[in-house]
KEKOL-276776 format. One record per atom (N, C-alpha, C): residue in one letter; atom name; y, x, z. Coordinates in steps of 0.1 Angstrom, whole numbers, padded with zeros to 4 digits, always signed. Each point is the difference from the previous one (the first is absolute). Last residue first. Example, Ala and Ser with C-alpha at 12.3 -4.5 7.8 and 13.67 -1.06 7.14 Angstrom:
// residues 2
+------+------+-------+-------+-------+
! rest ! atom !     Y !     X !     Z !
+------+------+-------+-------+-------+
!    S !    N ! -0022 ! +0128 ! +0071 !
!    S !   CA ! +0011 ! +0009 ! +0000 !
!    S !    C ! +0011 ! -0008 ! +0008 !
!    A !    N ! -0057 ! +0003 ! -0001 !
!    A !   CA ! +0012 ! -0009 ! +0000 !
!    A !    C ! +0012 ! +0009 ! +0000 !
+------+------+-------+-------+-------+
***
This chain:
// residues 167
+------+------+-------+-------+-------+
! rest ! atom !     Y !     X !     Z !
+------+------+-------+-------+-------+
!    D !    N ! +2498 ! -0725 ! +1282 !
!    D !   CA ! +0012 ! -0007 ! +0008 !
!    D !    C ! +0003 ! -0016 ! -0007 !
!    F !    N ! -0036 ! +0028 ! -0019 !
!    F !   CA ! -0001 ! +0002 ! +0013 !
!    F !    C ! +0009 ! -0009 ! +0007 !
!    D !    N ! -0005 ! +0008 ! -0047 !
!    D !   CA ! -0004 ! -0014 ! +0006 !
!    D !    C ! +0000 ! +0000 ! +0014 !
!    E !    N ! +0002 ! +0043 ! -0027 !
!    E !   CA ! +0014 ! -0007 ! +0001 !
!    E !    C ! -0004 ! -0015 ! +0011 !
!    E !    N ! -0032 ! +0039 ! +0008 !
!    E !   CA ! +0004 ! -0003 ! -0011 !
!    E !    C ! +0011 ! -0012 ! +0003 !
!    M !    N ! -0017 ! +0046 ! +0022 !
!    M !   CA ! +0002 ! -0015 ! +0003 !
!    M !    C ! +0006 ! -0004 ! -0013 !
!    G !    N ! -0010 ! +0051 ! +0012 !
!    G !   CA ! -0011 ! -0011 ! -0008 !
!    G !    C ! +0002 ! -0015 ! +0002 !
!    D !    N ! +0032 ! +0036 ! +0018 !
!    D !   CA ! -0011 ! -0004 ! +0008 !
!    D !    C ! -0012 ! -0006 ! -0008 !
!    D !    N ! +0046 ! +0014 ! -0016 !
!    D !   CA ! -0004 ! -0013 ! +0004 !
!    D !    C ! -0012 ! -0005 ! +0007 !
!    P !    N ! +0015 ! +0044 ! -0022 !
!    P !   CA ! +0007 ! -0005 ! +0011 !
!    P !    C ! -0002 ! -0012 ! +0004 !
!    N !    N ! -0036 ! +0037 ! -0019 !
!    N !   CA ! +0008 ! -0014 ! -0001 !
!    N !    C ! +0008 ! -0005 ! +0007 !
!    S !    N ! -0031 ! +0048 ! -0016 !
!    S !   CA ! +0010 ! -0006 ! +0008 !
!    S !    C ! +0007 ! -0014 ! -0005 !
!    A !    N ! -0032 ! +0032 ! -0020 !
!    A !   CA ! -0005 ! -0011 ! +0007 !
!    A !    C ! +0010 ! -0007 ! +0007 !
!    Q !    N ! +0007 ! +0041 ! -0023 !
!    Q !   CA ! -0001 ! -0012 ! -0012 !
!    Q !    C ! -0008 ! -0014 ! +0007 !
!    E !    N ! +0007 ! +0042 ! +0024 !
!    E !   CA ! +0015 ! -0006 ! -0003 !
!    E !    C ! -0006 ! -0012 ! -0009 !
!    A !    N ! -0036 ! +0012 ! +0037 !
!    A !   CA ! +0005 ! +0005 ! -0013 !
!    A !    C ! +0014 ! -0007 ! -0005 !
!    L !    N ! -0009 ! +0003 ! +0054 !
!    L !   CA ! -0003 ! -0010 ! -0015 !
!    L !    C ! +0004 ! +0009 ! -0009 !
!    T !    N ! -0021 ! +0021 ! +0046 !
!    T !   CA ! +0013 ! -0003 ! -0007 !
!    T !    C ! -0006 ! -0007 ! -0013 !
!    L !    N ! -0018 ! +0018 ! +0054 !
!    L !   CA ! -0003 ! -0007 ! -0015 !
!    L !    C ! +0013 ! -0004 ! -0005 !
!    G !    N ! -0005 ! +0018 ! +0045 !
!    G !   CA ! -0004 ! +0010 ! -0011 !
!    G !    C ! -0003 ! -0007 ! -0013 !
!    D !    N ! +0010 ! -0012 ! +0049 !
!    D !   CA ! +0008 ! -0005 ! -0011 !
!    D !    C ! +0000 ! +0011 ! -0013 !
!    G !    N ! -0029 ! +0001 ! +0041 !
!    G !   CA ! +0001 ! -0012 ! -0003 !
!    G !    C ! +0010 ! -0003 ! -0011 !
!    S !    N ! -0016 ! +0037 ! +0027 !
!    S !   CA ! +0013 ! -0001 ! +0000 !
!    S !    C ! +0002 ! -0019 ! -0005 !
!    E !    N ! -0040 ! +0033 ! +0000 !
!    E !   CA ! +0002 ! -0006 ! +0011 !
!    E !    C ! +0014 ! -0008 ! +0003 !
!    D !    N ! -0038 ! +0019 ! -0039 !
!    D !   CA ! +0015 ! -0004 ! +0002 !
!    D !    C ! +0002 ! -0009 ! +0013 !
!    D !    N ! -0042 ! +0014 ! -0019 !
!    D !   CA ! +0006 ! +0010 ! +0011 !
!    D !    C ! +0013 ! -0004 ! -0001 !
!    E !    N ! -0022 ! -0020 ! -0033 !
!    E !   CA ! -0010 ! -0004 ! +0016 !
!    E !    C ! +0008 ! +0009 ! +0008 !
!    A !    N ! +0028 ! -0013 ! -0045 !
!    A !   CA ! -0013 ! +0010 ! +0005 !
!    A !    C ! -0003 ! -0005 ! +0012 !
!    L !    N ! +0020 ! -0032 ! -0036 !
!    L !   CA ! +0002 ! +0004 ! +0013 !
!    L !    C ! -0010 ! +0011 ! +0003 !
!    P !    N ! +0014 ! -0019 ! -0051 !
!    P !   CA ! -0006 ! -0003 ! +0011 !
!    P !    C ! +0002 ! +0011 ! +0014 !
!    Q !    N ! +0036 ! -0020 ! -0037 !
!    Q !   CA ! -0008 ! +0011 ! +0001 !
!    Q !    C ! -0008 ! -0005 ! +0012 !
!    I !    N ! +0019 ! -0035 ! -0034 !
!    I !   CA ! +0002 ! +0006 ! +0014 !
!    I !    C ! -0009 ! +0010 ! +0004 !
!    G !    N ! +0003 ! -0030 ! -0037 !
!    G !   CA ! +0009 ! +0013 ! -0002 !
!    G !    C ! +0002 ! +0004 ! +0013 !
!    V !    N ! -0016 ! -0048 ! -0001 !
!    V !   CA ! -0004 ! +0007 ! -0011 !
!    V !    C ! +0011 ! +0012 ! +0002 !
!    L !    N ! -0005 ! -0034 ! +0033 !
!    L !   CA ! -0007 ! +0015 ! +0003 !
!    L !    C ! -0001 ! +0009 ! -0014 !
!    D !    N ! +0013 ! -0049 ! +0005 !
!    D !   CA ! +0011 ! +0008 ! +0006 !
!    D !    C ! -0004 ! +0012 ! +0000 !
!    E !    N ! -0031 ! -0033 ! -0015 !
!    E !   CA ! +0008 ! +0004 ! -0008 !
!    E !    C ! +0011 ! +0009 ! +0004 !
!    E !    N ! -0032 ! -0014 ! +0030 !
!    E !   CA ! -0005 ! +0009 ! -0009 !
!    E !    C ! +0011 ! +0004 ! -0010 !
!    I !    N ! +0020 ! -0018 ! +0044 !
!    I !   CA ! -0012 ! -0007 ! -0007 !
!    I !    C ! -0003 ! +0012 ! -0013 !
!    L !    N ! +0025 ! -0003 ! +0055 !
!    L !   CA ! -0005 ! +0009 ! -0014 !
!    L !    C ! -0010 ! -0010 ! -0006 !
!    L !    N ! +0039 ! -0011 ! +0035 !
!    L !   CA ! -0009 ! -0004 ! -0006 !
!    L !    C ! -0008 ! +0009 ! -0014 !
!    F !    N ! +0041 ! +0002 ! +0026 !
!    F !   CA ! -0012 ! +0004 ! +0008 !
!    F !    C ! -0010 ! -0004 ! -0003 !
!    R !    N ! +0038 ! -0011 ! -0023 !
!    R !   CA ! -0001 ! +0012 ! -0002 !
!    R !    C ! -0008 ! +0011 ! +0010 !
!    R !    N ! +0013 ! -0050 ! +0000 !
!    R !   CA ! -0006 ! +0007 ! -0010 !
!    R !    C ! -0004 ! +0014 ! -0003 !
!    I !    N ! +0029 ! -0022 ! +0034 !
!    I !   CA ! -0014 ! +0003 ! +0004 !
!    I !    C ! -0009 ! +0004 ! -0014 !
!    Y !    N ! +0048 ! -0010 ! -0007 !
!    Y !   CA ! -0002 ! +0011 ! +0010 !
!    Y !    C ! -0014 ! +0002 ! +0001 !
!    R !    N ! +0009 ! -0038 ! -0026 !
!    R !   CA ! +0002 ! +0014 ! -0006 !
!    R !    C ! +0001 ! +0012 ! +0009 !
!    L !    N ! -0003 ! -0042 ! +0020 !
!    L !   CA ! -0012 ! +0003 ! -0009 !
!    L !    C ! +0003 ! +0012 ! -0008 !
!    P !    N ! +0036 ! -0018 ! +0026 !
!    P !   CA ! -0013 ! +0008 ! +0006 !
!    P !    C ! -0012 ! +0005 ! -0005 !
!    D !    N ! +0048 ! -0002 ! -0026 !
!    D !   CA ! -0010 ! -0010 ! +0004 !
!    D !    C ! -0009 ! +0007 ! +0009 !
!    V !    N ! +0045 ! +0025 ! -0001 !
!    V !   CA ! -0013 ! +0000 ! -0011 !
!    V !    C ! -0006 ! -0014 ! +0007 !
!    E !    N ! +0034 ! +0025 ! +0022 !
!    E !   CA ! +0007 ! -0008 ! -0007 !
!    E !    C ! -0011 ! -0006 ! -0012 !
!    T !    N ! -0011 ! +0018 ! +0052 !
!    T !   CA ! +0000 ! +0000 ! -0012 !
!    T !    C ! +0007 ! -0008 ! -0010 !
!    V !    N ! -0010 ! -0003 ! +0051 !
!    V !   CA ! +0012 ! +0005 ! -0005 !
!    V !    C ! +0003 ! +0005 ! -0014 !
!    A !    N ! -0043 ! -0020 ! +0016 !
!    A !   CA ! +0011 ! -0007 ! +0006 !
!    A !    C ! +0016 ! +0004 ! -0004 !
!    M !    N ! -0040 ! +0028 ! -0009 !
!    M !   CA ! +0000 ! -0011 ! -0007 !
!    M !    C ! +0011 ! -0012 ! +0005 !
!    E !    N ! -0008 ! +0038 ! +0027 !
!    E !   CA ! +0007 ! +0001 ! -0014 !
!    E !    C ! -0002 ! -0008 ! -0008 !
!    K !    N ! -0017 ! -0007 ! +0041 !
!    K !   CA ! +0016 ! +0002 ! +0003 !
!    K !    C ! +0006 ! +0005 ! -0014 !
!    L !    N ! -0050 ! -0002 ! +0002 !
!    L !   CA ! +0006 ! -0018 ! +0001 !
!    L !    C ! +0018 ! +0003 ! +0002 !
!    H !    N ! -0026 ! +0041 ! -0003 !
!    H !   CA ! +0000 ! -0007 ! -0012 !
!    H !    C ! +0006 ! -0016 ! +0001 !
!    Y !    N ! -0007 ! +0027 ! +0043 !
!    Y !   CA ! +0012 ! +0008 ! -0009 !
!    Y !    C ! -0001 ! -0010 ! -0015 !
!    R !    N ! -0031 ! -0013 ! +0029 !
!    R !   CA ! +0013 ! -0004 ! +0002 !
!    R !    C ! +0009 ! +0005 ! -0005 !
!    W !    N ! -0045 ! +0013 ! -0011 !
!    W !   CA ! +0005 ! -0013 ! -0005 !
!    W !    C ! +0014 ! -0006 ! +0007 !
!    A !    N ! -0019 ! +0045 ! +0009 !
!    A !   CA ! +0006 ! -0001 ! -0012 !
!    A !    C ! +0004 ! -0016 ! -0005 !
!    D !    N ! -0021 ! +0025 ! +0042 !
!    D !   CA ! +0008 ! -0013 ! -0001 !
!    D !    C ! +0008 ! -0001 ! -0011 !
!    A !    N ! -0031 ! +0037 ! +0005 !
!    A !   CA ! -0007 ! -0012 ! +0008 !
!    A !    C ! +0008 ! -0014 ! -0002 !
!    K !    N ! -0001 ! +0042 ! -0036 !
!    K !   CA ! +0007 ! -0003 ! +0011 !
!    K !    C ! -0004 ! -0015 ! +0009 !
!    V !    N ! -0012 ! +0027 ! -0043 !
!    V !   CA ! -0009 ! -0002 ! +0010 !
!    V !    C ! +0006 ! -0004 ! +0013 !
!    T !    N ! +0009 ! +0004 ! -0061 !
!    T !   CA ! +0005 ! +0001 ! +0016 !
!    T !    C ! -0010 ! -0006 ! +0008 !
!    R !    N ! +0011 ! +0025 ! -0053 !
!    R !   CA ! -0007 ! -0007 ! +0011 !
!    R !    C ! +0004 ! -0002 ! +0014 !
!    R !    N ! +0017 ! +0005 ! -0055 !
!    R !   CA ! -0003 ! +0003 ! +0013 !
!    R !    C ! -0008 ! -0005 ! +0006 !
!    T !    N ! +0016 ! +0011 ! -0055 !
!    T !   CA ! -0007 ! -0008 ! +0010 !
!    T !    C ! +0004 ! +0007 ! +0014 !
!    H !    N ! +0035 ! +0001 ! -0041 !
!    H !   CA ! -0012 ! +0008 ! +0004 !
!    H !    C ! -0006 ! -0011 ! +0009 !
!    G !    N ! +0044 ! +0005 ! -0038 !
!    G !   CA ! -0007 ! -0009 ! +0009 !
!    G !    C ! -0013 ! +0008 ! +0002 !
!    R !    N ! +0048 ! +0028 ! -0006 !
!    R !   CA ! -0009 ! -0009 ! -0009 !
!    R !    C ! -0014 ! -0007 ! +0012 !
!    R !    N ! +0055 ! +0014 ! +0005 !
!    R !   CA ! -0013 ! +0002 ! +0004 !
!    R !    C ! -0009 ! -0009 ! -0007 !
!    E !    N ! +0053 ! +0021 ! +0000 !
!    E !   CA ! -0010 ! -0010 ! -0009 !
!    E !    C ! -0012 ! +0004 ! +0006 !
!    V !    N ! +0054 ! +0008 ! +0015 !
!    V !   CA ! -0013 ! +0004 ! +0002 !
!    V !    C ! -0008 ! -0010 ! -0007 !
!    V !    N ! +0051 ! +0017 ! -0006 !
!    V !   CA ! -0008 ! -0011 ! +0000 !
!    V !    C ! -0015 ! +0003 ! +0000 !
!    M !    N ! +0052 ! +0017 ! +0020 !
!    M !   CA ! -0012 ! +0001 ! -0008 !
!    M !    C ! -0009 ! -0012 ! -0002 !
!    T !    N ! +0053 ! +0022 ! +0015 !
!    T !   CA ! -0009 ! -0012 ! +0004 !
!    T !    C ! -0011 ! +0004 ! -0013 !
!    S !    N ! +0032 ! +0038 ! +0028 !
!    S !   CA ! -0001 ! -0009 ! -0011 !
!    S !    C ! -0014 ! -0011 ! +0000 !
!    G !    N ! +0014 ! +0035 ! +0037 !
!    G !   CA ! +0011 ! -0013 ! -0001 !
!    G !    C ! +0000 ! -0008 ! -0013 !
!    D !    N ! -0027 ! +0038 ! +0019 !
!    D !   CA ! +0013 ! +0007 ! -0007 !
!    D !    C ! +0009 ! -0012 ! -0002 !
!    K !    N ! -0045 ! -0008 ! +0018 !
!    K !   CA ! +0006 ! +0006 ! +0007 !
!    K !    C ! +0015 ! +0007 ! -0004 !
!    S !    N ! -0021 ! -0044 ! -0020 !
!    S !   CA ! -0005 ! +0011 ! +0001 !
!    S !    C ! +0011 ! +0009 ! +0010 !
!    V !    N ! -0009 ! -0052 ! -0007 !
!    V !   CA ! +0009 ! +0008 ! -0003 !
!    V !    C ! -0007 ! +0010 ! +0006 !
!    R !    N ! -0025 ! -0042 ! -0025 !
!    R !   CA ! +0003 ! +0009 ! +0013 !
!    R !    C ! +0013 ! +0011 ! -0004 !
!    T !    N ! -0028 ! -0051 ! -0024 !
!    T !   CA ! +0011 ! +0014 ! +0002 !
!    T !    C ! +0000 ! +0004 ! +0013 !
!    F !    N ! -0044 ! -0022 ! -0029 !
!    F !   CA ! +0009 ! -0003 ! +0011 !
!    F !    C ! +0011 ! +0012 ! -0003 !
!    S !    N ! -0051 ! -0026 ! -0020 !
!    S !   CA ! +0013 ! +0010 ! +0000 !
!    S !    C ! +0011 ! -0004 ! +0010 !
!    S !    N ! -0059 ! -0008 ! -0016 !
!    S !   CA ! +0015 ! -0005 ! +0006 !
!    S !    C ! +0010 ! +0010 ! -0002 !
!    N !    N ! -0055 ! -0019 ! -0011 !
!    N !   CA ! +0011 ! +0008 ! -0005 !
!    N !    C ! +0013 ! -0003 ! +0007 !
!    P !    N ! -0044 ! -0019 ! +0025 !
!    P !   CA ! +0007 ! +0001 ! -0015 !
!    P !    C ! +0007 ! +0009 ! +0000 !
!    V !    N ! -0043 ! -0003 ! +0030 !
!    V !   CA ! +0017 ! +0003 ! +0002 !
!    V !    C ! +0005 ! -0002 ! -0013 !
!    V !    N ! -0051 ! -0018 ! +0018 !
!    V !   CA ! +0005 ! +0008 ! -0011 !
!    V !    C ! +0016 ! -0003 ! +0004 !
!    F !    N ! -0045 ! +0001 ! +0032 !
!    F !   CA ! +0008 ! -0005 ! -0007 !
!    F !    C ! +0008 ! +0008 ! -0008 !
!    T !    N ! -0044 ! +0000 ! +0038 !
!    T !   CA ! +0005 ! +0007 ! -0012 !
!    T !    C ! +0010 ! -0013 ! -0008 !
!    M !    N ! -0022 ! +0007 ! +0052 !
!    M !   CA ! +0004 ! -0009 ! -0009 !
!    M !    C ! +0009 ! +0005 ! -0010 !
!    K !    N ! -0033 ! +0009 ! +0045 !
!    K !   CA ! +0005 ! +0007 ! -0011 !
!    K !    C ! +0003 ! -0010 ! -0008 !
!    S !    N ! -0008 ! -0015 ! +0050 !
!    S !   CA ! -0008 ! +0002 ! -0015 !
!    S !    C ! +0009 ! +0009 ! -0006 !
!    G !    N ! +0016 ! -0014 ! +0043 !
!    G !   CA ! -0010 ! +0010 ! +0001 !
!    G !    C ! -0011 ! +0003 ! -0013 !
!    A !    N ! +0022 ! -0047 ! +0008 !
!    A !   CA ! +0004 ! +0012 ! +0010 !
!    A !    C ! -0008 ! +0009 ! -0003 !
!    R !    N ! +0011 ! -0035 ! -0037 !
!    R !   CA ! -0010 ! +0002 ! +0011 !
!    R !    C ! +0003 ! +0012 ! +0008 !
!    W !    N ! +0024 ! -0033 ! -0037 !
!    W !   CA ! +0000 ! +0012 ! +0004 !
!    W !    C ! -0004 ! +0006 ! +0014 !
!    F !    N ! -0011 ! -0042 ! -0017 !
!    F !   CA ! +0004 ! +0006 ! -0012 !
!    F !    C ! +0003 ! +0018 ! +0002 !
!    A !    N ! -0009 ! -0031 ! +0039 !
!    A !   CA ! -0014 ! +0004 ! -0009 !
!    A !    C ! +0007 ! +0004 ! -0013 !
!    Q !    N ! +0034 ! -0011 ! +0028 !
!    Q !   CA ! -0008 ! +0012 ! +0009 !
!    Q !    C ! -0014 ! +0003 ! -0009 !
!    A !    N ! +0030 ! -0034 ! -0019 !
!    A !   CA ! +0007 ! +0016 ! +0000 !
!    A !    C ! -0010 ! +0006 ! +0007 !
!    F !    N ! -0007 ! -0042 ! +0003 !
!    F !   CA ! -0003 ! +0004 ! -0015 !
!    F !    C ! +0002 ! +0013 ! +0000 !
!    E !    N ! +0008 ! -0019 ! +0042 !
!    E !   CA ! -0015 ! -0002 ! -0001 !
!    E !    C ! -0003 ! +0005 ! -0016 !
!    H !    N ! +0047 ! -0010 ! +0009 !
!    H !   CA ! -0008 ! +0015 ! +0010 !
!    H !    C ! -0013 ! +0002 ! -0001 !
!    S !    N ! +0036 ! -0026 ! -0037 !
!    S !   CA ! -0010 ! -0001 ! +0011 !
!    S !    C ! -0007 ! +0013 ! +0006 !
!    F !    N ! +0029 ! -0007 ! -0041 !
!    F !   CA ! +0006 ! +0005 ! +0012 !
!    F !    C ! -0008 ! -0006 ! +0014 !
!    L !    N ! -0016 ! -0010 ! -0044 !
!    L !   CA ! +0005 ! +0013 ! -0001 !
!    L !    C ! +0004 ! +0007 ! +0012 !
!    L !    N ! -0010 ! -0047 ! -0006 !
!    L !   CA ! -0013 ! +0008 ! +0002 !
!    L !    C ! +0003 ! +0013 ! +0002 !
!    A !    N ! +0035 ! -0031 ! -0006 !
!    A !   CA ! -0007 ! -0001 ! +0014 !
!    A !    C ! -0012 ! +0008 ! -0001 !
!    Y !    N ! +0024 ! +0000 ! -0040 !
!    Y !   CA ! +0008 ! +0008 ! +0009 !
!    Y !    C ! -0008 ! -0001 ! +0015 !
!    Y !    N ! -0015 ! -0024 ! -0040 !
!    Y !   CA ! -0007 ! +0009 ! +0004 !
!    Y !    C ! +0010 ! +0011 ! +0009 !
!    R !    N ! +0013 ! -0041 ! -0020 !
!    R !   CA ! -0007 ! -0001 ! +0011 !
!    R !    C ! -0008 ! +0011 ! +0006 !
!    R !    N ! +0031 ! -0013 ! -0040 !
!    R !   CA ! +0002 ! +0013 ! +0009 !
!    R !    C ! -0008 ! -0002 ! +0012 !
!    E !    N ! -0003 ! -0032 ! -0038 !
!    E !   CA ! +0010 ! -0002 ! +0010 !
!    E !    C ! +0004 ! +0013 ! +0009 !
!    E !    N ! -0047 ! -0001 ! -0018 !
!    E !   CA ! +0010 ! -0009 ! -0006 !
!    E !    C ! +0012 ! +0000 ! +0011 !
!    S !    N ! -0040 ! +0026 ! +0004 !
!    S !   CA ! +0008 ! +0006 ! -0010 !
!    S !    C ! +0011 ! -0010 ! -0007 !
!    L !    N ! -0033 ! -0015 ! +0035 !
!    L !   CA ! +0008 ! +0013 ! +0008 !
!    L !    C ! +0008 ! +0004 ! -0014 !
!    A !    N ! -0032 ! -0030 ! -0014 !
!    A !   CA ! +0007 ! -0006 ! +0011 !
!    A !    C ! +0013 ! +0011 ! +0007 !
!    D !    N ! -0037 ! +0014 ! -0028 !
!    D !   CA ! +0009 ! -0008 ! -0009 !
!    D !    C ! +0011 ! -0006 ! +0012 !
!    I !    N ! -0031 ! +0023 ! +0023 !
!    I !   CA ! +0007 ! +0007 ! -0008 !
!    I !    C ! +0011 ! -0005 ! -0008 !
!    S !    N ! -0034 ! -0029 ! +0019 !
!    S !   CA ! +0007 ! +0006 ! +0007 !
!    S !    C ! +0010 ! +0010 ! -0002 !
!    A !    N ! -0032 ! -0018 ! -0030 !
!    A !   CA ! +0008 ! -0009 ! +0002 !
!    A !    C ! +0011 ! +0004 ! +0010 !
!    E !    N ! -0036 ! +0027 ! -0004 !
!    E !   CA ! +0007 ! +0001 ! -0015 !
!    E !    C ! +0012 ! -0011 ! +0005 !
!    F !    N ! -0034 ! +0002 ! +0029 !
!    F !   CA ! +0008 ! +0015 ! +0001 !
!    F !    C ! +0012 ! +0000 ! -0012 !
!    S !    N ! -0015 ! -0050 ! +0016 !
!    S !   CA ! -0009 ! +0012 ! +0000 !
!    S !    C ! +0011 ! +0013 ! -0002 !
!    Q !    N ! +0007 ! -0041 ! +0023 !
!    Q !   CA ! -0006 ! -0004 ! -0009 !
!    Q !    C ! -0010 ! +0011 ! -0007 !
!    W !    N ! +0029 ! -0012 ! +0049 !
!    W !   CA ! -0005 ! +0011 ! -0011 !
!    W !    C ! -0008 ! -0010 ! -0010 !
!    P !    N ! +0048 ! -0018 ! +0026 !
!    P !   CA ! -0016 ! -0003 ! -0001 !
!    P !    C ! -0008 ! +0016 ! -0008 !
!    L !    N ! +0048 ! +0003 ! +0025 !
!    L !   CA ! -0004 ! -0006 ! -0013 !
!    L !    C ! -0017 ! +0000 ! +0002 !
!    A !    N ! +0034 ! +0022 ! +0029 !
!    A !   CA ! -0003 ! -0012 ! +0004 !
!    A !    C ! -0004 ! -0011 ! -0014 !
!    M !    N ! +0012 ! +0051 ! +0008 !
!    M !   CA ! +0005 ! -0006 ! -0012 !
!    M !    C ! -0002 ! -0016 ! +0004 !
!    R !    N ! -0017 ! +0032 ! +0031 !
!    R !   CA ! +0015 ! +0005 ! -0002 !
!    R !    C ! +0003 ! -0011 ! -0011 !
!    S !    N ! -0043 ! -0005 ! +0015 !
!    S !   CA ! +0005 ! +0002 ! +0011 !
!    S !    C ! +0016 ! +0001 ! -0001 !
!    I !    N ! -0034 ! +0001 ! -0035 !
!    I !   CA ! -0002 ! -0013 ! +0007 !
!    I !    C ! +0013 ! -0001 ! +0010 !
!    Y !    N ! -0003 ! +0041 ! -0022 !
!    Y !   CA ! +0003 ! -0009 ! -0010 !
!    Y !    C ! +0001 ! -0015 ! +0008 !
!    W !    N ! -0023 ! +0037 ! +0020 !
!    W !   CA ! +0016 ! +0002 ! +0002 !
!    W !    C ! +0006 ! -0013 ! -0011 !
!    K !    N ! -0048 ! +0003 ! +0001 !
!    K !   CA ! +0005 ! -0004 ! +0015 !
!    K !    C ! +0019 ! +0001 ! +0001 !
!    R !    N ! -0022 ! +0014 ! -0040 !
!    R !   CA ! -0001 ! -0015 ! +0001 !
!    R !    C ! +0004 ! -0004 ! +0015 !
!    F !    N ! -0002 ! +0050 ! -0012 !
!    F !   CA ! +0011 ! -0009 ! -0006 !
!    F !    C ! -0003 ! -0017 ! +0000 !
!    E !    N ! -0010 ! +0048 ! +0028 !
!    E !   CA ! -0005 ! -0015 ! +0000 !
!    E !    C ! +0008 ! -0010 ! -0008 !
!    F !    N ! -0004 ! +0056 ! +0005 !
!    F !   CA ! +0007 ! -0010 ! +0000 !
!    F !    C ! -0007 ! -0014 ! -0003 !
!    G !    N ! -0016 ! +0048 ! -0003 !
!    G !   CA ! -0003 ! -0004 ! +0012 !
!    G !    C ! +0009 ! -0017 ! +0002 !
!    N !    N ! -0003 ! +0037 ! -0037 !
!    N !   CA ! +0003 ! +0007 ! +0011 !
!    N !    C ! -0003 ! -0011 ! +0018 !
!    S !    N ! -0009 ! -0015 ! -0046 !
!    S !   CA ! -0007 ! +0012 ! +0000 !
!    S !    C ! +0005 ! +0008 ! +0012 !
!    K !    N ! +0027 ! -0037 ! -0011 !
!    K !   CA ! -0011 ! -0002 ! +0005 !
!    K !    C ! -0012 ! +0008 ! +0002 !
!    A !    N ! +0043 ! +0012 ! -0019 !
!    A !   CA ! +0001 ! -0001 ! +0015 !
!    A !    C ! -0016 ! -0007 ! +0005 !
!    Q !    N ! +0005 ! +0009 ! -0047 !
!    Q !   CA ! +0002 ! +0011 ! +0008 !
!    Q !    C ! +0001 ! -0001 ! +0012 !
!    R !    N ! -0002 ! -0040 ! -0025 !
!    R !   CA ! -0012 ! +0006 ! +0003 !
!    R !    C ! -0001 ! +0014 ! +0006 !
!    V !    N ! +0042 ! -0024 ! -0009 !
!    V !   CA ! -0008 ! -0005 ! +0011 !
!    V !    C ! -0016 ! +0007 ! +0001 !
!    L !    N ! +0031 ! +0016 ! -0032 !
!    L !   CA ! +0003 ! +0001 ! +0014 !
!    L !    C ! -0007 ! -0004 ! +0011 !
!    A !    N ! -0010 ! -0013 ! -0046 !
!    A !   CA ! -0003 ! +0017 ! +0002 !
!    A !    C ! +0004 ! +0001 ! +0014 !
!    R !    N ! +0012 ! -0040 ! -0015 !
!    R !   CA ! -0015 ! -0002 ! +0002 !
!    R !    C ! -0003 ! +0014 ! +0004 !
!    L !    N ! +0044 ! -0006 ! -0012 !
!    L !   CA ! +0000 ! -0006 ! +0012 !
!    L !    C ! -0016 ! +0003 ! +0006 !
!    L !    N ! +0012 ! +0013 ! -0046 !
!    L !   CA ! +0006 ! +0008 ! +0013 !
!    L !    C ! -0004 ! -0004 ! +0011 !
!    E !    N ! -0004 ! -0028 ! -0032 !
!    E !   CA ! -0012 ! +0010 ! -0004 !
!    E !    C ! +0005 ! +0009 ! +0017 !
!    S !    N ! +0029 ! -0036 ! -0009 !
!    S !   CA ! -0011 ! -0005 ! +0005 !
!    S !    C ! -0013 ! +0011 ! +0002 !
!    R !    N ! +0042 ! +0009 ! -0021 !
!    R !   CA ! +0003 ! -0002 ! +0014 !
!    R !    C ! -0015 ! -0004 ! +0006 !
!    T !    N ! -0004 ! +0029 ! -0047 !
!    T !   CA ! +0006 ! -0013 ! +0007 !
!    T !    C ! +0002 ! -0002 ! +0015 !
!    M !    N ! -0003 ! +0044 ! -0035 !
!    M !   CA ! -0006 ! -0008 ! +0008 !
!    M !    C ! +0008 ! -0012 ! +0005 !
+------+------+-------+-------+-------+
***
């Protein structure tokens, strides 16, 4: 997925939650509105998309308060010291989670700001596209915990489905 395709999908997700992209673009970017496609192309150039991703209006719409948002948590590993003092490596498989917290958008803005990866790479995992759902076990209707989904091992992809032309 290219940067422009990802930005289009992110803006459409936020627009479905009430984000007024055209109004935001004209007021914040101080560029004339030509079309949706032209504005996405302008944002993808020279990392101008940072203004969109760190905008409170966009974040509030993207991580809408009180709504359940399903996202993919990638594979991870870390070291920890056990009770007996030995160091062990913990491997965690990728899985999906849901969030319902009212101020999730504030948390995610902070996390995007301090993460070492590009903000687009961070926010990409919150955008579920049909190709991402291959190999994910369906969620049971009575699953209240929200984290009952796991990725099949063959579907795990450490680069979150991003193409190399992203950076």
